C-alpha positions as CSV (number, residue, x, y, z in Angstrom):
1,M,-5.2,-13.2,13.6
2,T,-2.8,-10.2,11.5
3,R,-4.0,-7.1,9.8
4,L,-1.2,-4.6,8.3
5,I,-1.4,-1.5,6.7
6,F,2.2,-0.7,4.7
7,L,2.8,2.8,4.5
8,G,6.1,4.6,2.9
9,P,7.6,6.4,-0.7
10,P,7.6,4.9,-4.0
11,G,10.7,2.6,-4.4
12,A,10.7,2.0,-0.2
13,G,10.3,-1.8,-0.8
14,K,6.2,-2.0,0.4
15,G,5.3,-4.3,-2.5
16,T,8.5,-6.3,-1.8
17,Q,8.1,-6.8,1.9
18,A,4.5,-7.3,2.0
19,K,4.9,-10.1,-0.3
20,V,7.4,-11.4,1.7
21,L,5.4,-11.0,5.2
22,A,2.5,-11.9,3.5
23,D,4.4,-15.6,2.2
24,W,5.7,-16.0,6.1
25,L,2.2,-15.2,7.7
26,G,0.0,-17.4,5.3
27,I,-2.3,-14.5,4.9
28,P,-3.5,-12.4,1.1
29,H,-0.9,-9.4,0.1
30,I,-3.5,-6.9,-0.8
31,S,-2.6,-4.6,-3.5
32,T,-5.0,-1.7,-4.5
33,G,-3.3,-1.7,-7.8
34,D,-3.9,-5.5,-8.2
35,I,-7.5,-5.2,-6.9
36,L,-8.2,-2.9,-9.9
37,R,-6.6,-4.8,-12.3
38,D,-8.3,-7.8,-11.5
39,S,-11.7,-5.9,-11.4
40,V,-11.7,-4.5,-14.2
41,A,-9.9,-8.0,-15.8
42,N,-12.7,-10.1,-14.3
43,Q,-15.2,-7.6,-15.5
44,T,-17.2,-7.6,-12.1
45,P,-19.7,-4.6,-11.7
46,L,-17.0,-2.6,-10.0
47,G,-14.4,-3.9,-12.3
48,Q,-17.0,-1.7,-14.8
49,K,-17.7,0.8,-13.4
50,A,-14.1,1.6,-12.8
51,K,-13.2,1.0,-16.4
52,D,-15.5,3.8,-17.1
53,Y,-13.3,6.2,-15.2
54,M,-9.8,4.7,-16.5
55,D,-11.0,5.0,-20.1
56,R,-11.6,8.4,-19.8
57,G,-8.1,8.8,-18.2
58,D,-9.7,9.9,-14.7
59,L,-9.1,8.5,-11.4
60,V,-11.1,5.9,-10.1
61,P,-12.8,7.8,-7.2
62,D,-12.3,7.1,-3.8
63,S,-15.9,5.7,-3.1
64,L,-15.1,3.2,-5.8
65,I,-11.7,2.1,-4.6
66,L,-12.9,1.4,-1.0
67,D,-16.3,-0.6,-2.4
68,M,-13.5,-2.8,-4.0
69,I,-11.7,-3.0,-0.8
70,R,-14.8,-3.8,1.1
71,D,-15.5,-7.0,-1.4
72,R,-11.7,-7.9,-1.0
73,L,-11.8,-7.7,2.4
74,S,-14.5,-9.8,3.0
75,Q,-13.4,-12.8,0.6
76,T,-12.8,-16.6,3.0
77,D,-9.5,-16.1,2.2
78,T,-9.0,-12.7,4.4
79,A,-10.2,-14.4,7.7
80,Q,-7.0,-15.2,8.9
81,G,-5.7,-11.5,8.0
82,W,-4.1,-9.1,5.3
83,I,-1.7,-6.9,4.2
84,L,-3.2,-3.8,2.7
85,D,-0.4,-1.5,0.4
86,G,-0.8,1.1,-1.6
87,F,-4.5,2.4,0.1
88,P,-4.6,4.6,2.4
89,R,-2.7,7.4,0.0
90,N,-4.2,10.5,1.5
91,V,-5.4,11.6,4.8
92,A,-9.3,11.5,3.7
93,Q,-8.9,7.9,2.4
94,A,-7.1,6.8,6.0
95,R,-10.4,8.2,7.5
96,Q,-12.8,6.5,5.1
97,L,-10.5,3.1,5.5
98,D,-11.3,3.7,9.5
99,E,-14.7,3.9,8.8
100,L,-15.2,0.6,6.5
101,L,-12.5,-1.3,8.9
102,E,-15.0,-0.4,11.9
103,A,-18.3,-1.0,9.6
104,M,-16.4,-4.6,9.3
105,G,-15.4,-5.7,12.9
106,Q,-11.7,-5.2,12.1
107,T,-8.9,-3.4,12.6
108,S,-5.5,-3.3,11.6
109,D,-3.2,-4.7,14.0
110,R,-0.1,-2.8,12.9
111,I,0.7,0.1,10.5
112,I,3.9,0.0,8.9
113,N,6.0,3.0,7.6
114,L,8.6,2.2,6.1
115,K,11.5,5.2,5.9
116,V,13.7,6.0,2.8
117,D,15.7,8.7,2.7
118,D,14.8,10.5,-0.9
119,A,18.4,10.5,-2.9
120,V,17.9,6.4,-1.6
121,L,15.1,6.6,-3.3
122,I,15.4,8.5,-6.4
123,E,18.3,6.0,-6.7
124,R,17.2,2.8,-6.3
125,L,14.1,3.7,-8.7
126,L,16.8,5.4,-11.7
127,A,18.4,1.5,-10.9
128,R,14.9,-0.1,-11.4
129,G,14.2,1.6,-14.0
130,Q,17.2,0.3,-16.0
131,D,17.1,-3.0,-15.0
132,Q,13.5,-3.7,-16.0
133,G,13.5,-0.9,-18.9
134,R,10.8,1.4,-17.4
135,S,10.0,4.3,-19.3
136,D,7.9,6.2,-16.1
137,D,11.1,5.6,-14.3
138,T,13.2,9.0,-15.3
139,R,14.6,11.4,-12.6
140,E,12.0,13.9,-13.3
141,V,8.7,11.5,-13.0
142,I,10.5,10.2,-9.8
143,E,10.9,13.9,-8.4
144,R,7.7,14.4,-9.5
145,R,6.2,10.7,-7.7
146,L,8.4,12.0,-4.6
147,Q,6.7,15.6,-4.3
148,V,3.2,14.6,-4.6
149,F,3.9,11.2,-2.2
150,H,5.1,14.1,0.4
151,E,1.8,16.5,0.2
152,N,-0.5,13.5,-0.2
153,T,0.7,10.3,1.5
154,A,3.5,11.3,4.1
155,P,0.8,13.2,6.4
156,I,-0.6,9.6,6.8
157,V,1.7,9.0,9.6
158,D,0.9,12.2,11.3
159,F,-3.2,11.5,10.9
160,Y,-1.7,7.4,13.0
161,G,1.0,9.1,14.8
162,D,-0.5,9.1,18.2
163,R,-1.4,5.3,17.7
164,P,0.4,2.3,19.3
165,A,-0.2,0.5,16.2
166,L,1.8,3.0,14.2
167,I,5.2,1.4,13.9
168,S,8.1,2.9,11.9
169,I,10.7,1.3,10.2
170,D,14.5,2.1,8.0
171,G,13.9,0.4,4.7
172,D,17.0,1.2,4.1
173,A,19.2,-1.4,4.8
174,P,19.6,-4.5,3.1
175,M,16.1,-6.2,2.3
176,A,16.8,-9.1,4.5
177,E,17.5,-6.7,7.3
178,V,14.7,-4.8,6.7
179,T,12.6,-7.8,6.4
180,Q,13.6,-9.2,9.7
181,R,12.8,-6.2,11.5
182,L,9.4,-6.1,10.1
183,K,9.1,-9.4,11.4
184,D,10.3,-8.1,15.3
185,A,7.6,-5.8,14.9
186,I,4.7,-7.8,14.3
187,A,5.6,-10.5,16.2
188,P,3.2,-11.3,19.3
């Protein structure tokens, strides 16, 4: 059984690597963004609550996101493990996730921190914006997203810092090399 939490800045390759590892391990890749979109699209009770916040332009509260994660981690396809991508985004959420996992009788086996220098991330995201026609990948928006990451999400690494489960991987390498480093890090 493998349960992984993926951390890292925007553009580090978390989603891409999480999908590759999920396929390799035969476990679900759980993106909080996907959970939110699926819950809203399927009009679940939690999705309807989330939609009310989203329609007003408000952030969906942590408590509601945690309820959605609890529901997702309780589904049968997670029995052999899971990869959580996009949550937690701050230390308060990391504490809440710890409490949730403890209440569910689960733990995370590894907390993977993908590290990439900001200059590399900016270039990656600018290229992605051009390749995919994404209007939100401008230099100003990217720099703001990185600032928010450093202020809110990067401290999670310190929160998990004393745990042997935390592994930092250099994400500034060819994709296949990063994938191999990840496989080596999580191999039993």
